[in-house]
Backbone as JSON Lines, residues from 0, in Angstrom:
{"i":0,"aa":"X","n":[66.95,-144.54,121.33],"ca":[66.21,-143.45,120.73],"c":[66.94,-142.96,119.48]}
{"i":1,"aa":"X","n":[66.18,-142.64,118.47],"ca":[66.76,-142.15,117.22],"c":[67.18,-140.7,117.39]}
{"i":2,"aa":"X","n":[68.41,-140.41,117.0],"ca":[68.89,-139.03,117.06],"c":[68.94,-138.48,115.65]}
{"i":3,"aa":"X","n":[68.63,-137.24,115.52],"ca":[68.63,-136.59,114.22],"c":[67.46,-135.63,114.17]}
{"i":4,"aa":"X","n":[67.35,-134.97,113.05],"ca":[66.23,-134.06,112.91],"c":[65.88,-133.85,111.44]}
{"i":5,"aa":"X","n":[64.67,-133.43,111.24],"ca":[64.21,-133.16,109.88],"c":[64.44,-131.68,109.6]}
{"i":6,"aa":"X","n":[65.08,-131.4,108.48],"ca":[65.2,-130.03,108.02],"c":[64.37,-129.91,106.74]}
{"i":7,"aa":"X","n":[64.19,-128.7,106.27],"ca":[63.34,-128.53,105.09],"c":[63.75,-127.31,104.28]}
{"i":8,"aa":"X","n":[63.17,-127.25,103.1],"ca":[63.43,-126.15,102.16],"c":[62.2,-125.26,101.98]}
{"i":9,"aa":"X","n":[61.31,-125.25,102.98],"ca":[60.05,-124.53,102.81],"c":[60.22,-123.05,102.51]}
{"i":10,"aa":"X","n":[61.08,-122.4,103.24],"ca":[61.23,-120.95,103.02],"c":[61.68,-120.66,101.59]}
{"i":11,"aa":"X","n":[62.66,-121.41,101.12],"ca":[63.16,-121.23,99.75],"c":[62.07,-121.54,98.74]}
{"i":12,"aa":"X","n":[61.35,-122.64,98.94],"ca":[60.31,-123.03,97.99],"c":[59.17,-122.01,97.98]}
{"i":13,"aa":"X","n":[58.81,-121.47,99.13],"ca":[57.78,-120.44,99.17],"c":[58.23,-119.2,98.42]}
{"i":14,"aa":"X","n":[59.49,-118.81,98.59],"ca":[60.03,-117.65,97.9],"c":[59.98,-117.87,96.38]}
{"i":15,"aa":"X","n":[60.42,-119.05,95.96],"ca":[60.45,-119.35,94.52],"c":[59.05,-119.49,93.92]}
{"i":16,"aa":"X","n":[58.06,-119.72,94.76],"ca":[56.67,-119.85,94.3],"c":[55.97,-118.5,94.42]}
{"i":17,"aa":"X","n":[56.62,-117.45,93.98],"ca":[56.01,-116.13,93.99],"c":[55.85,-115.55,95.37]}
{"i":18,"aa":"X","n":[56.8,-115.86,96.25],"ca":[56.77,-115.38,97.63],"c":[55.46,-115.75,98.34]}
{"i":19,"aa":"X","n":[55.07,-117.02,98.17],"ca":[53.89,-117.56,98.85],"c":[54.04,-117.36,100.35]}
{"i":20,"aa":"X","n":[52.98,-116.94,100.99],"ca":[53.05,-116.73,102.44],"c":[52.84,-118.06,103.18]}
{"i":21,"aa":"X","n":[53.21,-118.06,104.44],"ca":[52.96,-119.23,105.27],"c":[51.46,-119.5,105.35]}
{"i":22,"aa":"X","n":[50.66,-118.43,105.43],"ca":[49.2,-118.58,105.5],"c":[48.66,-119.22,104.23]}
{"i":23,"aa":"X","n":[49.17,-118.8,103.07],"ca":[48.72,-119.37,101.8],"c":[49.04,-120.85,101.72]}
{"i":24,"aa":"X","n":[50.25,-121.23,102.13],"ca":[50.62,-122.64,102.11],"c":[49.75,-123.43,103.08]}
{"i":25,"aa":"X","n":[49.55,-122.88,104.26],"ca":[48.69,-123.54,105.24],"c":[47.29,-123.77,104.71]}
{"i":26,"aa":"X","n":[46.75,-122.77,104.03],"ca":[45.41,-122.88,103.44],"c":[45.35,-124.0,102.41]}
{"i":27,"aa":"X","n":[46.4,-124.12,101.6],"ca":[46.44,-125.13,100.55],"c":[46.46,-126.56,101.11]}
{"i":28,"aa":"X","n":[47.04,-126.74,102.29],"ca":[47.13,-128.1,102.83],"c":[46.25,-128.33,104.06]}
{"i":29,"aa":"X","n":[45.54,-127.29,104.48],"ca":[44.58,-127.46,105.57],"c":[45.15,-127.37,106.97]}
{"i":30,"aa":"X","n":[46.19,-126.54,107.15],"ca":[46.74,-126.3,108.49],"c":[46.87,-124.79,108.69]}
{"i":31,"aa":"X","n":[47.18,-124.38,109.9],"ca":[47.3,-122.95,110.2],"c":[48.66,-122.41,109.77]}
{"i":32,"aa":"X","n":[48.73,-121.07,109.69],"ca":[49.99,-120.4,109.41],"c":[51.01,-120.74,110.49]}
{"i":33,"aa":"X","n":[50.54,-120.84,111.74],"ca":[51.44,-121.15,112.85],"c":[52.07,-122.53,112.69]}
{"i":34,"aa":"X","n":[51.3,-123.48,112.18],"ca":[51.84,-124.83,111.94],"c":[52.91,-124.78,110.87]}
{"i":35,"aa":"X","n":[52.65,-124.06,109.79],"ca":[53.66,-123.93,108.73],"c":[54.91,-123.27,109.28]}
{"i":36,"aa":"X","n":[54.75,-122.22,110.08],"ca":[55.91,-121.53,110.67],"c":[56.73,-122.48,111.53]}
{"i":37,"aa":"X","n":[56.06,-123.29,112.35],"ca":[56.75,-124.24,113.22],"c":[57.49,-125.31,112.41]}
{"i":38,"aa":"X","n":[56.86,-125.81,111.35],"ca":[57.51,-126.8,110.48],"c":[58.74,-126.17,109.83]}
{"i":39,"aa":"X","n":[58.56,-124.99,109.28],"ca":[59.64,-124.28,108.59],"c":[60.84,-124.03,109.49]}
{"i":40,"aa":"X","n":[60.57,-123.72,110.76],"ca":[61.64,-123.43,111.71],"c":[62.24,-124.68,112.34]}
{"i":41,"aa":"X","n":[61.72,-125.85,111.98],"ca":[62.24,-127.08,112.54],"c":[61.79,-127.35,113.96]}
{"i":42,"aa":"X","n":[60.76,-126.65,114.42],"ca":[60.25,-126.85,115.78],"c":[59.18,-127.93,115.84]}
{"i":43,"aa":"X","n":[58.69,-128.34,114.67],"ca":[57.61,-129.31,114.59],"c":[57.8,-130.14,113.33]}
{"i":44,"aa":"X","n":[57.69,-131.45,113.47],"ca":[57.78,-132.33,112.3],"c":[56.37,-132.55,111.76]}
{"i":45,"aa":"X","n":[56.18,-132.36,110.47],"ca":[54.85,-132.53,109.9],"c":[54.42,-133.99,109.91]}
{"i":46,"aa":"X","n":[53.11,-134.2,109.9],"ca":[52.61,-135.56,109.71],"c":[53.02,-136.01,108.31]}
{"i":47,"aa":"X","n":[52.99,-137.3,108.1],"ca":[53.33,-137.82,106.78],"c":[52.38,-137.25,105.73]}
{"i":48,"aa":"X","n":[51.09,-137.17,106.08],"ca":[50.1,-136.61,105.16],"c":[50.44,-135.16,104.81]}
{"i":49,"aa":"X","n":[50.75,-134.35,105.82],"ca":[51.09,-132.95,105.58],"c":[52.36,-132.83,104.74]}
{"i":50,"aa":"X","n":[53.34,-133.67,105.01],"ca":[54.59,-133.62,104.25],"c":[54.34,-133.92,102.77]}
{"i":51,"aa":"X","n":[53.53,-134.94,102.49],"ca":[53.21,-135.25,101.09],"c":[52.44,-134.11,100.44]}
{"i":52,"aa":"X","n":[51.5,-133.53,101.16],"ca":[50.71,-132.42,100.59],"c":[51.6,-131.21,100.3]}
{"i":53,"aa":"X","n":[52.51,-130.9,101.2],"ca":[53.43,-129.78,100.98],"c":[54.27,-130.04,99.73]}
{"i":54,"aa":"X","n":[54.82,-131.23,99.62],"ca":[55.63,-131.57,98.44],"c":[54.8,-131.44,97.17]}
{"i":55,"aa":"X","n":[53.56,-131.89,97.22],"ca":[52.68,-131.81,96.04],"c":[52.4,-130.37,95.64]}
{"i":56,"aa":"X","n":[52.2,-129.49,96.62],"ca":[51.96,-128.06,96.32],"c":[53.1,-127.5,95.48]}
{"i":57,"aa":"X","n":[54.32,-127.88,95.81],"ca":[55.49,-127.35,95.11],"c":[55.94,-128.2,93.92]}
{"i":58,"aa":"X","n":[55.26,-129.33,93.68],"ca":[55.64,-130.2,92.57],"c":[56.99,-130.85,92.79]}
{"i":59,"aa":"X","n":[57.3,-131.17,94.03],"ca":[58.6,-131.74,94.4],"c":[58.4,-133.1,95.06]}
{"i":60,"aa":"X","n":[59.48,-133.87,95.12],"ca":[59.45,-135.12,95.88],"c":[59.64,-134.78,97.36]}
{"i":61,"aa":"X","n":[59.3,-135.73,98.23],"ca":[59.51,-135.51,99.66],"c":[60.96,-135.15,99.96]}
{"i":62,"aa":"X","n":[61.89,-135.85,99.3],"ca":[63.32,-135.64,99.56],"c":[63.8,-134.27,99.1]}
{"i":63,"aa":"X","n":[63.1,-133.66,98.17],"ca":[63.47,-132.31,97.73],"c":[62.99,-131.25,98.72]}
{"i":64,"aa":"X","n":[62.0,-131.59,99.51],"ca":[61.44,-130.64,100.47],"c":[61.99,-130.88,101.88]}
{"i":65,"aa":"X","n":[62.05,-132.16,102.28],"ca":[62.46,-132.52,103.64],"c":[63.71,-133.41,103.6]}
{"i":66,"aa":"X","n":[64.61,-133.18,104.56],"ca":[65.82,-133.98,104.67],"c":[65.97,-134.46,106.11]}
{"i":67,"aa":"X","n":[66.48,-135.67,106.25],"ca":[66.79,-136.22,107.58],"c":[68.27,-136.08,107.81]}
{"i":68,"aa":"X","n":[68.63,-135.4,108.9],"ca":[70.03,-135.19,109.24],"c":[70.36,-135.89,110.55]}
{"i":69,"aa":"X","n":[71.35,-136.78,110.49],"ca":[71.78,-137.51,111.7],"c":[72.56,-136.62,112.63]}
């Protein structure tokens, strides 16, 4: 089994984007505020589609938003 976890910069990116709320980000990519909160807290890994959409919202690459930590 692969050990490690995905971390992210969502909270920082939301803050830098005019203090975008979790609900606003969720609306932009088609998920609930609760899903964004879970992703942000590291309790849920986003689908590949959601990860790309989140990166696109912020104009960042996947690696700038999400990191894999062993």
